[in-house]
C-alpha positions, -999 to +999 in steps of 0.1 A: -024-331+047-030-354+077-038-337+110-014-344+138-009-334+175+012-305+187+038-320+210+056-299+236+052-267+216+072-281+186+060-273+151+042-305+140+021-291+111+020-263+086-007-250+063-006-230+030-028-199+033-032-167+013-007-151+037+018-179+031+028-210+050+016-208+087+031-230+113+017-240+147+035-231+178+049-198+192+028-169+207-008-175+219-023-165+185+000-190+167-004-220+191-031-234+169-034-233+131-061-208+120-095-223+112-107-228+077-135-205+065-169-220+072-157-241+102-167-240+138-138-240+162-143-257+196-117-256+224-118-278+255-097-275+286-097-283+323-088-248+336-083-260+372-102-230+386-111-195+372-097-179+404-129-158+409-115-142+441-084-129+423-107-113+397-128-096+424-097-083+441-086-069+408-119-051+402-117-036+437-081-023+430-094-008+398-123+010+415-099+024+442-074+037+417-102+052+395-115+070+426-080+082+436-067+092+402-100+106+389-098+091+355-105+058+337-077+035+324-071-001+313-063-025+341-027-033+345-035-065+364-039-099+348-066-123+358-072-158+348-108-150+337-095-123+314-068-145+301-091-174+293-116-152+275-088-133+257-074-166+245-108-175+231-107-144+208-070-147+200-074-183+189-106-177+169-126-200+191-164-202+185-172-225+215-151-226+246-157-256+270-141-254+305-143-281+332-134-278+369-141-241+369-142-241+408-167-213+408-200-210+427-222-205+396-254-205+417-244-170+430-255-141+408-224-121+414-202-148+398-224-152+367-226-114+362-189-108+366-178-135+342-207-125+318-196-089+317-160-098+311-171-121+282-192-093+267-164-068+268-148-087+240-180-099+222-213-082+231-233-110+215-215-139+233-234-162+256-225-186+284-239-213+305-224-231+336-231-258+360-224-265+397-239-287+424-269-276+445-247-278+476-247-244+493-214-226+501-205-192+516-175-188+494-174-178+457-149-207+451-165-241+448-147-273+436-160-289+404-183-271+379-182-266+341-188-237+317-195-233+280-191-199+262-204-194+226-194-163+206-217-140+188-216-158+155-235-187+171-261-168+190-288-172+164-282-210+161-285-218+199-318-236+205-313-247+241-288-245+269-289-264+302-272-282+330-270-316+347-307-323+356-297-342+387-284-311+404-249-326+409-234-300+386-214-325+365-221-311+331-237-283+310-246-282+273-256-262+243-278-274+214-275-260+179-301-263+152-291-265+115-310-270+083-330-301+074-337-308+111-300-314+119-292-310+156-259-309+174-254-309+212-221-299+227-216-312+263-189-301+287-185-325+317-163-331+347-161-364+364-148-361+400-118-380+413-124-413+429-123-412+467-114-443+487-133-433+518-155-403+524-136-397+557-104-391+538-119-366+514-121-329+519-155-314+530-159-292+500-144-313+472-165-322+442-166-358+454-179-349+488-205-326+474-219-353+451-216-380+478-237-359+502-264-351+476-266-387+465-271-397+502-299-372+504-316-390+475-316-422+495-285-439+481-268-456+511-234-461+496-229-435+469-203-439+441-200-405+424-177-417+397-199-447+389-230-426+391-215-402+365-212-430+340-248-442+346-263-407+343-242-395+314-249-427+295-287-422+299-285-385+291-265-391+259-286-420+248-318-399+251-302-373+228-292-400+204-327-414+203-338-378+195-315-377+165-289-354+180-252-355+169-231-357+200-199-338+209-188-346+245-158-328+260-149-341+295-122-347+321-129-384+329-102-387+356-095-421+341-076-434+311-090-457+284-060-480+282-072-506+306-099-532+299-117-522+331-120-486+321-155-474+328-152-444+304-140-467+277-170-490+282-194-461+281-178-447+249-181-481+232-217-488+243-229-453+231-211-457+197-189-427+202-154-422+189-123-409+207-114-380+184-078-378+195-072-415+190-089-414+156-069-384+144-035-391+159-014-423+159-001-415+194-024-390+212-005-368+236-010-370+274-032-343+288-022-342+325+011-345+342+017-348+380+047-360+400+065-372+368+036-393+357+016-384+326-019-396+317-045-390+290-076-383+310-092-355+289-112-365+259-134-352+231-159-379+221-182-377+191-206-395+169-196-408+134-211-377+118-190-354+140-159-374+133-164-371+096-170-334+099-137-326+116-114-307+094-086-303+119-077-317+153-049-302+175-034-306+209-021-275+227+016-274+234+027-277+270+033-240+272-004-233+266-012-249+300+002-218+317-026-197+302-056-220+304-048-245+332-026-274+342-043-298+316-035-298+279-062-281+258-078-299+229-091-281+198-112-293+168-126-275+138-160-288+125-172-283+089-206-267+095-218-276+060-214-313+068-226-314+103-254-288+102-261-282+065-253-245+069-236-222+043-201-210+049-213-174+052-232-180+084-203-170+107-211-133+108-220-115+140-254-098+140-255-062+131-257-038+160-288-016+162-291+017+180-327+010+189-328-013+220-359-030+234-350-021+270-350+017+261-387+023+268-385+060+258-369+052+224-393+023+218-423+046+224-411+072+199-403+044+174-438+029+176-454+064+172-433+071+141-440+037+125-478+041+130-477+076+115-456+064+085-479+034+078-510+057+080-494+083+057-486+057+030-520+039+033-503+006+041-532-009+060-557+000+033-535-016+006-530-047+027-568-050+033-575-045-004-550-072-014-565-097+011-600-091-002-587-097-038-571-130-027-602-145-012-609-178-028-575-179-045-545-200-035-519-187-060-509-151-066-507-138-102-479-116-113-498-084-106-507-095-070-470-105-064-459-070-074-484-054-050-472-078-022-436-069-028-443-032-029-461-033+005-433-054+020-406-030+007-426+000+020-429-015+055-392-022+057-383+013+044-408+031+068-395+011+098-359+021+090-371+057+085-387+057+120-356+042+136-334+069+121-358+096+134-355+080+169-317+084+167-320+120+157-346+128+184-325+111+211-294+130+199-312+163+200-324+157+236-289+146+246-274+179+233-302+198+250-294+180+283-257+189+279-264+225+272-286+227+303-258+213+324-234+238+310-257+267+317-262+256+353 
């Protein structure tokens, strides 16, 4: 079945699944077709601000009511941060890319608050964000980008970073697959073009970049043109290092004109406009004053294009949840793009033993050492190493000894961890009894 765009919330495609035929459109959970097993879902959107101040006000209201009512409860207030992160889970998104977050990410309070909200729904999820080095007293700061990755990808992330120039125009995640395959996902925001700096607001993304470029010695900065120059160099360096590229961005420019800078950059880098390749007539992504434009793009290399199993536009109604731009969604076949098995998308198993619990770690190490001494593990390992001197290949007997030692080490470590749990529980009950007696 050929993939098509979702236009204005109408049902444009249906898919046969074990649960029957599923159609796109409807509630949030049904606005996109469900991903195929073994695929990585990536959602991109210009959210037009995460409204961090509203989120903080909500948290303060919660604290006040908890103090007044003397009990905990679920918040009855809706925030955009909660809605965006909730949509990530509802739509089975593995990587969420947001541009124009309008958040001062250099402040620890903003990173902590958004990070905690993200981990409420997925304790293994990670995030990275970018903003300019321009200082501000407010928590709201025009421009900025953010990428969130769910727990199923945490073990595959090799690097995360931001725009090295300090202008806060993009952030990225790199993923490592088998056979030295590498994928980089970039989320970028290109500021609007300003005719004259005198006519632009003091705190806009354009003015921030203009001022920072002036500080670098550029007399007549062109933030939009500088974005093309710097992004082209950044992507080309990654291509030279054998990375597959997936670039999600708000270009604030269409590709329909011959003078389009974003079109020129795409062609020179050898990237493909995914929406144009997958749809005969790609939908507009931004509407303002009765004019519609397609200024949001997902660009990728040939390998990324071949690995896409599904491409979808969000219906217009989805913009009320994520932002005033239309969201774009793709599903990547991880076996094609990263040579990974389809069973990799499993969240890591939670363990009671935590490395930041110094008391539990101390007990665990003591128990492991005692178990290893009791079962003569060190002596058996030493004897095996002496027997292997001068040999490069293990015989069947030596292999059995090696496997026996390995199994014992695993079993003894699990035994020590279980004893740590029991010891901590006993101390917890004793602490509770002491409180009751007092």
